N, C-alpha and C positions, 0 to 999 in steps of 0.2 A: 504495498499501500503506500502510494508516494503522493505528496499534497505540494499545488503549488498556487503561489495568492493571486487573486485578481480581482485589486479593488477591497474593496469590503468582503468578497467572497473568495474562496479556493477552488479550485480544479484539483480533485482528487480523484487518483488513478486508483480504481479498484479490480482487482482479478478474480473471477467469478470462480468459486468453488463449488464441488459437488454437494447439491440440494439446497444451494443459493437461489431466490427467488427476487424477482424487481421489488415486492412490497415487503422483504427482509431487510435489504438493500435500501433500501427507500427509508425506513424507519431505522436505520441504524446512524447513517449520515443525516437524521431531521430533511429531510429533502423529500417529495414525492415522486411516486412513480411515472406520472408523467412529465415532470423534468425531467427525468433521467431517458424515458423512451424520446424526446425531443430532441436532447442535447446528442446523443447517439444517433439516432436515426435508425432505431430498432424497428424493425420489423414484422419478428415475430414474439414478443414481449414474457410469453408463456413458455417460451424457447431456448433458454439459455445454453449456452456454451462454455464445457468446463476450460478454464484457461483464457475465455476471453477476456478482453479489458472493457471496460466502463469508465467512462469521465463522469465527476459528479460535482456538478456548483453546490459548495456548503459554504460555511459560515464560520472564520475562524481557521485557520492554518494548522495540522500536525502532523506528526514524523510517528509512527509506530516503530518500538525498538525492536529489534530482531537481536537474536543470540548473537554474544560478543561484540556488540554496538558500544563504543565507548562516545563519549561526547565532542572527544578531538575528529572519532571518525566522522560522525555528521555534523559537526561543525564545517571540518574541512569542503564536504559535500555540498551542502548549503553555501557555502564560501561565509561563516560566521564564528568570530573566537568562541574560543569554550568558555571565556569568562562572561558573555553575553547571552550564549545561551543559557547557563547556569542561573545567571540574573531574572532573565525573564521567567525561567521555571520555578525558583525558589530552592535550588538544589546545591550543592558542593560541586566545584569541579570536578574533584576527584573518584566523585560519587559512582557507586557499580550501578548501571540500570538496568530494573527490572525488565523480561520480557516481555512484549504487548504495552509498556506503559509510551503512552501518547505524549509527545513532546514537543511542546508549540514552538514554531518556527516562526521569529521577528518578520516581517515584512520586508523587502530591501527593493529597491529604485529597480523600475525594468529599461536593460537598454534600447537604446535604439537601433537598427538593423537595418539594412538591405533586403526584400523578399521580392523573387522573381520566380514569375512560371511559366513555362514553354508549353504555347498550345501549337496545335498542327491542324489547320484546316485541310481535310484533302478534295478533290471532286473540284467542281464547279462553284460549290456553296460550303458556308459553314454550317454544319449539322445544327440541330435544336438542341441536342445533346451537349453541344461544344458552346454554343451560346450561352446556356445557363451555367455550364463549369464555369464560362467566364463573367457573368454574372454574380455568380456564389463566391469566386475567390479573388474577385477585382479590390475589394474594400480592406482585403488583407497583404496585396500586392504592393510594391515600390514600382516594378515593372512587367507589365506583358510582354512575353517576348515570341512574334510570331515569326512560326518557324513553315517552312524556309521558304526567303526569295532564291532562287537558283540559278547559281550564274551559269551562264553559255557560254562555249566555245569561240564566239566572235565578242564577249565582254556584255553581254546584252541579259536582261533576269527576265527569269519565268515567275510570275505573279503567283501567289495564291489568293483564293477568296478569302477577302474579309469583312465584307457586309458590315452588320454594325459595331465590327468590335473595336473600332477607333473611338465609337459616340458609348459604349461601355467604359472605354479605358476612363476617356475625359470624364466622365459621369463621375466618377470614384477616385478622380486627381491621379491616377495610373498613369506610369511613363508607359508607351507604346512600343516597342524595341523591335527592329527592322532585325530577324534574322538572317545570315547571309550564309549559304554552305557551296561547298563544292561536289553538290550529290547530282550522279548523272544515272538515268535509268534505277533510279531508286537505290544506287549504290555510290559509295563516295568515291569519286576517283582521283587517282594522281596525276594523269594525264592531265584533265582539267587542270588542276592544280599546278601544273607544271606552267601550261599555257597562259593564264591567268598572271601568276608571278613572275612570269621569266621575257614574257614577250610584249615589249614595252609598248607598243600600238594597242594592245590587246589590252594591258593595263589602266592606259590611259585611259580607255573607252569602256571599261568596266566601271572605276572611278568615278567616270562623270555619271555613269550611269546609276550609280548609288547615290551621288546626291540627287539626280533629278527625283530619281523612284522616292526618295526619303522626303523629299521637298513637296511632292504631291498627295502624300500621304501625312505629313506633318510627324513622321518621327521625329524623337528628340535623341534616343541611342542606337548605335548599329554595332552590330553582334557577331563577330565570324565564329562562323564552326567549319572550319577547315580541318579534315579529318584524312589519316593517310596518307599525305602528303609523303612524298620521296624524301630519305634523308637528304639527298644532295639539294634538296630548292629549300632547306631550312635556312641561310643564309636571306636566301630569295625572300622567304614567308617575313622575316623581321624585316627588310629594306621595304618590303608592302607596307607593313602595318607602321612603319616610321611615316611614308608617305601619307597613308590613309587617316592617320590620327593629326597629321598636320591640316588636313584638308578639313575634316570634321569638325577641329575644333573651332577653325575658323568660321565655322557656322555655327557653333553654339554647344555643339553636340559631345554626347559622349561615347568613348569606343570600349567593345568587352570582348574579349576573346572565352572559346571553348578550349579546356585542357583535356589532354588523356591524362589519366593518374598514374603520373610517377613518383617513383621513391628514389631515386636517383638521376644526376644527369648524365648518366654513363648508360641508362637503361638502355638496350638493344629492344629492337622492333618495331616497325614501320610503323605503328600506330603512334608511338614515341618521339621518335629520334628528331623531326623537324619540329616540336614544341618546346624551345630552348625557355625554361620556366623563366629565369633570370634575365636574360633578352627582351622578352615579351612582356615580363612584369612593369621593367622599368619604362614602357613606351605606353601604354594601352592605362584605361582608369579603373578599369578592373578586370580579374578574371573570373573564369567559372571553372573549376575542377571538376572534372568528371567520374564523381566518387560513388560510382553506380555500376551492377553490372559484374560482380564478381559470380554471382547467378544469374545466368544470362539463357535464354530461349534455347540457342544452342547447344549449350554446355549441360555438366553434370549438374543436379540438385544443389543448393547450398543458396544462403542468405543473399539475397541483390547486393546490399552493401552492408557486411559486417563490420563492426565498430572496430576492431583491429588494423584491417585495412585502411578503412577511409583516415583514422588517426595517422597514419603512415606517411600517407600519399599529403595530407597536410601539416606536418610537420617537417617533411621534406620542403615544402612549398615556402613555409614560414626562413627557411634560411637562406631563401634568395627572393622572398618576395613581400612587402609589409602586410602584415593581418590586413591592415585597413582595404586594403585590395582584393584581398583573398574571399572568395564565394561558394558556398560548400554547394557539391550538387548532392540531389538527393532524390530517389524515386517514390511515385506517389502508388507505388503498384510492386504485386509480385507475382510468381509463377506456380506454375501446375503441373506437373513432370509426370510423363508415364513411364512407368518403372516393369522392367528394367533400364534403364539408360543405355543408348546407345549411339556411338559418336556419328552423327552423318543419318541419325533415326530420325522421330518425329519431333516436333520443336515442343517446348514448351507452351502452355497458352497463360495467356497476362490474365491475372485477373486482382480487382482491387480488394482493399482489408474486408471490405464487405461482403463483397463474392465469396473472399476466404473463409468468413464466419457463416456465409449459410451455406457453404460446401462441407465444413464438418458437423455443423446442426443436420444435415442433409443425413449425411452418411453416420451421426453418432458417433463421433469419435473425439474427444479432448482435446484442443489445443496446448502444444508445450510452448516452452520456452527456453532457448538456447544462452544462458549466461556469457559463454563466451563468446560469439555474436551479437549478442544483444537484439534478437529476433525471434520472432515466432513461428512455430509451424505444427504440420501433422501429417500422417498416411490415411489413407482409404482406401478402400476397394469399391469401386464402381459395376454397374449393373453387369455389366462383360466380365466381372471376375480380374478385370487389370489392375494392379496396384498403381498409386498416383501416392507423389510426397510434395506438397505445397508449402513455401517459403513466402511470406508476405512482410505489412508491417503493421503494426500496432502505437496503443499511446507510450506503451515502455520503450518499445526501438526509438521510435520518433524524439521520446525525450532523451533517451541517449544521446541522438546529437543535438540536442538546442545544448544539454550540457557539454559538448564540445565545442559550440559555436562559441559557450559563454567563458567554457576556461582559456581556450586560445583567442578570444578578442576577436572574431573575423566579422568580415565585414557583413554577410549575411547568409542565405540561402538561396538555392534558385532548383524548383522543381520541373523535374520530367515526367510525367508532362499532364497537363488536365486534363478531363474526361472519364475518371477514376473515381467514385466515391471516396472520400477516404475523410470524413467531420470534423473526426476528433484530432486531423492535425492542424487544423484550420483555428479550433476554440484553445488549444494548447500553444500555439503562435501565438495568439493573441492576447494570450494571457500572460507567457513571460516576458514579450517584447514588445517595445515602440514600435510600429513600421513605419518606416520615414516615406513621407509622401513629398511632391513636386510636384512644382506649376508646369500645367501641360500649357500654358498658353505661349 
């Protein structure tokens, strides 16, 4: 059980145990069943899943002491001194804490952060589901990142549909970001990247085209997601970003890039080598670290963004990029793998946290939590007797990432991507951070 302050209220994360009912949980935390249902968008209130997380707005903030907890450990976790914890709870600093003792945690000021989310319209129009997702998320966002404006080999851009996205962003004082990619035929193209970065006439036309389109839609930030560039084009990419930054800053725009999740400047592999953290970090306004997809649709089952590898990438980035330029990438989804996993076999299906809970409930299995990865997971057997393994996100796993942002004093978070429901994330995000908003005029 974990509590997070929200003004006069606290957001309490509760993990469902065997025999729990919403009525029992509501009575324990002195709230109502309807409030819990509304906050968590629970579709089947009479069928809770063991291991499911529930977030509960309550009055007051308390931490339930666990075995071997000390005031020092709890204080470090909440960034409060032992002396302050002891004072407000009227206990001695050296006191041995009884298990299940409710320790009051004083409220601390919230940090300002940038919150970004990618949105990917496909086809000729923005789907109603994506419009709804944009409306629901924009109040919690600094930037709404439209993915993507696809570069062509002549320097022109293939535009995605926008429909009402500019209006939705403006209504919520959310900056609309233009995401430019080297996607070609649904894949990142190293050859397209080479042409854009090394052919001077194409590069000039490309930069002119970005400026033209950005003015047309009144974008205020340009974000480059150039992936799988050839290692030989690393210096050309750096020079391109220098030129782009100078050009965009003249217009009063900011510039950002997505970076592959590296843990060393010497890291090998086509995804990594052209992304020079130190050089790029000196040029652009901020970077988004793609700290997800360790568990991916074509790979074996595992957490999508396990906390250990995420920390390793960020800690390396901090050695060469200032913390106030670093944005942590975060998935809003999980995957459902069919077992046994076979490389090159059927790919995993993306699922939202809400869908994952529904699967566990449908197949009457408990949700487990991996303390090392800080991620929920479970297995089930489908109607065709195929075994499945599901890894996803819940309130506990997203809380672990928020703690990392606070500890390492990062600029913010960037979500990939809108369209899969995760209501607990937005509640916890707004509860713990002040989301920066900027003028869009």
